[in-house]
N, CA, C and O atoms as a GROMACS GRO file, in nm:
protein
  172
    1MET      N    1   8.000   7.014  17.870
    1MET     CA    2   7.963   7.098  17.983
    1MET      C    3   7.820   7.064  18.024
    1MET      O    4   7.734   7.039  17.939
    2LEU      N    5   7.797   7.062  18.150
    2LEU     CA    6   7.667   7.031  18.200
    2LEU      C    7   7.572   7.152  18.198
    2LEU      O    8   7.612   7.266  18.219
    3ARG      N    9   7.447   7.121  18.172
    3ARG     CA   10   7.345   7.228  18.191
    3ARG      C   11   7.332   7.259  18.336
    3ARG      O   12   7.365   7.176  18.420
    4GLU      N   13   7.285   7.372  18.367
    4GLU     CA   14   7.278   7.416  18.507
    4GLU      C   15   7.190   7.326  18.594
    4GLU      O   16   7.225   7.297  18.708
    5GLU      N   17   7.076   7.280  18.539
    5GLU     CA   18   6.996   7.193  18.616
    5GLU      C   19   7.063   7.056  18.649
    5GLU      O   20   7.046   7.002  18.758
    6GLN      N   21   7.137   7.003  18.551
    6GLN     CA   22   7.214   6.880  18.572
    6GLN      C   23   7.322   6.902  18.677
    6GLN      O   24   7.343   6.815  18.762
    7LEU      N   25   7.387   7.011  18.674
    7LEU     CA   26   7.491   7.040  18.768
    7LEU      C   27   7.436   7.055  18.911
    7LEU      O   28   7.498   7.010  19.007
    8VAL      N   29   7.321   7.118  18.924
    8VAL     CA   30   7.256   7.132  19.054
    8VAL      C   31   7.220   6.994  19.112
    8VAL      O   32   7.244   6.966  19.229
    9ARG      N   33   7.161   6.909  19.027
    9ARG     CA   34   7.121   6.778  19.074
    9ARG      C   35   7.241   6.692  19.108
    9ARG      O   36   7.242   6.622  19.210
   10TRP      N   37   7.343   6.697  19.024
   10TRP     CA   38   7.466   6.622  19.054
   10TRP      C   39   7.529   6.666  19.182
   10TRP      O   40   7.568   6.583  19.263
   11THR      N   41   7.539   6.797  19.202
   11THR     CA   42   7.597   6.856  19.324
   11THR      C   43   7.516   6.815  19.444
   11THR      O   44   7.574   6.784  19.548
   12ASP      N   45   7.387   6.813  19.434
   12ASP     CA   46   7.300   6.771  19.550
   12ASP      C   47   7.328   6.623  19.584
   12ASP      O   48   7.343   6.587  19.701
   13PHE      N   49   7.334   6.539  19.480
   13PHE     CA   50   7.365   6.397  19.504
   13PHE      C   51   7.502   6.383  19.572
   13PHE      O   52   7.516   6.318  19.676
   14TYR      N   53   7.599   6.446  19.512
   14TYR     CA   54   7.740   6.434  19.562
   14TYR      C   55   7.746   6.478  19.706
   14TYR      O   56   7.805   6.409  19.789
   15ASN      N   57   7.688   6.593  19.738
   15ASN     CA   58   7.692   6.640  19.877
   15ASN      C   59   7.620   6.550  19.975
   15ASN      O   60   7.664   6.532  20.088
   16SER      N   61   7.506   6.492  19.931
   16SER     CA   62   7.431   6.403  20.019
   16SER      C   63   7.511   6.276  20.046
   16SER      O   64   7.506   6.223  20.157
   17ALA      N   65   7.584   6.225  19.949
   17ALA     CA   66   7.669   6.107  19.974
   17ALA      C   67   7.793   6.145  20.056
   17ALA      O   68   7.836   6.067  20.140
   18ARG      N   69   7.848   6.258  20.032
   18ARG     CA   70   7.972   6.300  20.100
   18ARG      C   71   7.945   6.330  20.248
   18ARG      O   72   8.026   6.296  20.334
   19ASP      N   73   7.832   6.393  20.278
   19ASP     CA   74   7.805   6.434  20.413
   19ASP      C   75   7.715   6.336  20.488
   19ASP      O   76   7.651   6.375  20.586
   20ASN      N   77   7.710   6.212  20.446
   20ASN     CA   78   7.621   6.114  20.508
   20ASN      C   79   7.694   6.034  20.609
   20ASN      O   80   7.784   5.957  20.572
   21PRO      N   81   7.661   6.049  20.741
   21PRO     CA   82   7.733   5.976  20.851
   21PRO      C   83   7.704   5.827  20.846
   21PRO      O   84   7.776   5.751  20.911
   22ALA      N   85   7.605   5.784  20.774
   22ALA     CA   86   7.574   5.641  20.764
   22ALA      C   87   7.673   5.566  20.678
   22ALA      O   88   7.684   5.443  20.685
   23LEU      N   89   7.747   5.640  20.594
   23LEU     CA   90   7.844   5.576  20.506
   23LEU      C   91   7.982   5.584  20.564
   23LEU      O   92   8.023   5.689  20.615
   24ASP      N   93   8.058   5.471  20.557
   24ASP     CA   94   8.197   5.478  20.601
   24ASP      C   95   8.284   5.545  20.498
   24ASP      O   96   8.241   5.571  20.386
   25ASP      N   97   8.407   5.574  20.536
   25ASP     CA   98   8.500   5.645  20.448
   25ASP      C   99   8.522   5.575  20.315
   25ASP      O  100   8.526   5.641  20.211
   26ARG      N  101   8.536   5.442  20.317
   26ARG     CA  102   8.560   5.366  20.196
   26ARG      C  103   8.446   5.380  20.097
   26ARG      O  104   8.469   5.400  19.978
   27ILE      N  105   8.324   5.368  20.146
   27ILE     CA  106   8.209   5.382  20.054
   27ILE      C  107   8.197   5.523  20.001
   27ILE      O  108   8.164   5.543  19.884
   28THR      N  109   8.224   5.620  20.084
   28THR     CA  110   8.221   5.757  20.043
   28THR      C  111   8.316   5.786  19.928
   28THR      O  112   8.280   5.853  19.831
   29VAL      N  113   8.438   5.735  19.940
   29VAL     CA  114   8.539   5.751  19.832
   29VAL      C  115   8.494   5.682  19.704
   29VAL      O  116   8.508   5.738  19.595
   30LEU      N  117   8.439   5.561  19.716
   30LEU     CA  118   8.387   5.488  19.599
   30LEU      C  119   8.277   5.568  19.530
   30LEU      O  120   8.274   5.575  19.407
   31ILE      N  121   8.185   5.629  19.607
   31ILE     CA  122   8.081   5.710  19.548
   31ILE      C  123   8.139   5.833  19.477
   31ILE      O  124   8.092   5.872  19.370
   32GLN      N  125   8.241   5.892  19.538
   32GLN     CA  126   8.300   6.011  19.475
   32GLN      C  127   8.370   5.973  19.347
   32GLN      O  128   8.362   6.047  19.249
   33LEU      N  129   8.439   5.860  19.344
   33LEU     CA  130   8.501   5.814  19.220
   33LEU      C  131   8.398   5.778  19.110
   33LEU      O  132   8.418   5.809  18.992
   34ALA      N  133   8.291   5.715  19.150
   34ALA     CA  134   8.187   5.679  19.053
   34ALA      C  135   8.123   5.803  18.998
   34ALA      O  136   8.095   5.810  18.878
   35ALA      N  137   8.097   5.902  19.083
   35ALA     CA  138   8.034   6.027  19.041
   35ALA      C  139   8.124   6.099  18.941
   35ALA      O  140   8.076   6.152  18.841
   36ALA      N  141   8.258   6.102  18.971
   36ALA     CA  142   8.353   6.167  18.880
   36ALA      C  143   8.359   6.099  18.747
   36ALA      O  144   8.360   6.163  18.643
   37LEU      N  145   8.364   5.964  18.751
   37LEU     CA  146   8.375   5.890  18.624
   37LEU      C  147   8.242   5.902  18.546
   37LEU      O  148   8.244   5.901  18.423
   38GLY      N  149   8.129   5.912  18.614
   38GLY     CA  150   8.001   5.932  18.548
   38GLY      C  151   7.992   6.061  18.472
   38GLY      O  152   7.917   6.072  18.376
   39LEU      N  153   8.067   6.159  18.514
   39LEU     CA  154   8.070   6.285  18.443
   39LEU      C  155   8.183   6.292  18.336
   39LEU      O  156   8.199   6.390  18.263
   40GLY      N  157   8.258   6.183  18.332
   40GLY     CA  158   8.369   6.182  18.230
   40GLY      C  159   8.492   6.249  18.278
   40GLY      O  160   8.579   6.285  18.198
   41CYS      N  161   8.503   6.266  18.408
   41CYS     CA  162   8.625   6.327  18.467
   41CYS      C  163   8.725   6.222  18.504
   41CYS      O  164   8.688   6.109  18.534
   42ASP      N  165   8.851   6.257  18.501
   42ASP     CA  166   8.954   6.168  18.551
   42ASP      C  167   8.962   6.183  18.699
   42ASP      O  168   8.966   6.296  18.748
   43PRO      N  169   8.964   6.070  18.775
   43PRO     CA  170   8.970   6.080  18.917
   43PRO      C  171   9.103   6.127  18.970
   43PRO      O  172   9.121   6.140  19.091
   0.00000   0.00000   0.00000
């Protein structure tokens, strides 16, 4: 389980990558997969 501070920072990163119009859909999905795997989650 993540500490609250880690969760807040991870969520901020995830949202900034997800809502970034400079990134195309393919890159956004790759970032989402990498973020999930970085947390030890199954995609």
